[in-house]
C-alpha positions in Angstrom: -167.0 91.3 164.1 -164.4 93.5 165.7 -165.4 93.3 169.4 -167.8 91.3 171.6 -168.7 91.8 175.2 -171.5 90.2 177.2 -173.3 92.8 179.3 -175.5 91.7 182.2 -179.1 92.7 181.7 -178.5 93.8 178.1 -177.1 91.0 176.1 -174.2 90.6 173.7 -172.8 93.9 172.6 -170.7 93.7 169.5 -168.9 96.1 167.1 -169.1 95.5 163.4 -167.1 97.5 160.9 -169.4 99.7 158.8 -169.9 98.6 155.2 -170.8 101.8 153.4 -172.8 100.1 150.8 -174.6 97.6 153.0 -175.3 100.0 155.9 -175.9 103.3 154.1 -179.7 103.1 154.4 -179.6 102.4 158.1 -177.1 105.1 158.8 -179.0 107.6 156.7 -182.2 106.8 158.6 -180.3 107.5 161.9 -178.3 110.6 161.0 -181.3 112.4 159.5 -183.6 112.0 162.5 -184.3 115.3 164.1 -183.2 114.0 167.5 -179.7 113.3 166.0 -179.3 116.8 164.7 -176.0 117.2 166.6 -174.4 114.5 164.3 -174.4 117.2 161.6 -175.7 115.1 158.8 -179.5 115.9 158.9 -179.7 117.2 155.4 -177.5 114.5 153.8 -178.8 112.3 151.0 -178.5 108.5 151.1 -175.7 108.8 148.5 -173.8 111.4 150.5 -174.0 109.2 153.6 -172.7 106.3 151.6 -169.8 108.4 150.2 -168.9 109.7 153.7 -168.6 106.2 155.2 -166.7 104.9 152.1 -164.3 107.8 152.7 -164.0 107.0 156.4 -163.4 103.4 155.5 -160.5 104.4 153.2 -158.6 106.2 156.0 -156.2 104.2 158.2 -156.7 106.8 161.0 -160.5 106.7 161.2 -162.9 103.8 161.8 -166.7 103.4 161.9 -168.5 100.6 163.6 -172.2 99.6 164.0 -173.0 98.9 167.7 -175.1 95.7 167.9 -177.0 94.3 170.8 -177.8 90.6 170.2 -177.2 91.2 166.5 -179.6 94.2 166.4 -178.0 97.6 165.3 -178.4 100.2 168.0 -175.8 102.8 167.2 -172.8 104.1 165.4 -169.4 104.4 166.9 -166.5 106.1 165.3 -162.8 106.3 166.3 -160.0 108.5 165.1 -156.5 109.5 165.7 -156.7 113.1 166.8 -153.5 114.1 165.0 -155.1 113.2 161.7 -158.4 115.0 162.4 -159.4 118.7 162.6 -159.7 118.4 166.4 -155.9 117.8 166.6 -155.3 121.3 165.3 -157.2 122.7 168.2 -155.5 121.2 171.3 -152.0 119.8 172.1 -152.4 116.1 171.1 -150.6 113.7 173.5 -149.2 110.3 172.7 -151.9 107.8 173.4 -154.9 110.0 172.6 -157.7 108.4 170.7 -160.9 110.2 169.6 -164.4 108.9 169.5 -167.9 109.8 168.3 -171.0 108.0 169.4 -174.6 108.0 168.1 -177.1 105.7 169.8 -180.4 105.1 168.0 -182.0 102.0 169.6 -185.6 100.9 169.3 -187.7 101.3 172.4 -187.1 97.8 173.6 -183.3 98.4 174.0 -183.3 102.0 174.9 -183.6 101.5 178.7 -180.1 101.1 180.2 -178.3 101.1 176.9 -176.5 104.4 177.4 -175.2 103.3 180.8 -173.9 100.0 179.4 -172.4 101.3 176.1 -170.1 104.0 177.4 -168.0 101.7 179.6 -168.0 98.9 176.9 -166.7 101.3 174.3 -164.0 102.6 176.6 -162.9 99.0 177.3 -162.7 98.5 173.6 -160.5 101.5 173.1 -158.3 100.8 176.1 -157.6 97.2 174.9 -154.8 98.9 173.0 -152.0 99.4 175.6 -150.9 102.5 173.7 -154.3 104.2 174.3 -154.1 106.5 177.3 -156.8 109.0 176.9 -160.1 109.2 175.1 -160.9 112.5 173.4 -164.4 113.8 172.6 -165.7 117.1 171.2 -169.5 117.3 171.3 -171.4 120.4 170.3 -171.6 122.7 173.4 -175.4 122.8 172.9 -175.7 119.0 173.2 -176.6 119.0 176.9 -177.5 115.3 177.0 -174.1 114.3 175.7 -172.3 116.7 178.0 -174.2 115.2 181.0 -173.4 111.7 179.9 -169.7 112.5 179.6 -169.7 114.0 183.1 -171.4 110.8 184.4 -168.7 108.7 182.6 -165.9 110.5 184.3 -164.7 112.7 181.4 -162.8 115.9 182.4 -164.0 119.0 180.5 -161.3 121.2 179.0 -161.7 124.3 176.8 -164.4 125.0 174.3 -163.0 124.9 170.7 -164.2 126.1 167.3 -164.5 123.2 164.9 -165.4 123.7 161.2 -169.0 122.9 161.8 -169.7 123.7 165.5 -168.6 125.2 168.8 -167.4 122.1 170.7 -166.6 121.1 174.3 -163.3 119.3 174.5 -163.3 116.5 177.1 -161.0 113.7 178.1 -161.2 110.4 179.9 -157.9 109.0 181.0 -157.1 105.3 181.3 -156.3 105.8 185.0 -159.7 107.4 185.7 -161.6 104.8 183.7 -159.9 101.9 185.4 -160.4 103.5 188.9 -164.1 103.9 188.1 -164.5 100.5 186.4 -162.1 98.0 188.1 -161.6 94.7 186.3 -163.3 91.9 188.4 -160.8 89.6 190.0 
């Protein structure tokens, strides 16, 4: 386990490093669901999903985690260093930038309130690193639910950029903004 946080009203949220062999079937089920079309892997085979996450695991700059709530998988969280990713070729990367991707796919029992709890928990995970100063995201411009969620979480929208597989909305969440919106209890 990489990270553990107790979240009132939800349970224990943990991050577990993706094991491409062990988790391939679960990830394939998630990424090929029509509602997860913006993940861009809807037509991938099980073997392709396994290969992609084995490749991600081989990179020192990219990481994939299962998001668990009370040991039940509810989503996929990926982090990356923007300077080692295609997004870094499309904006001026700053020291302390860290990129992330998020796919939530809970069962009905956990769906309510999950999104509100997960965003801040993942930001706390990323900002544990004192060098991390800004979270970078680049969702598809057509993904209105993700864009609305980013707005709620305090991200600042920047320009639209052309990625290899999509037109994306570049957005940032600074450490200062996050800490102002989510003060640490005394």
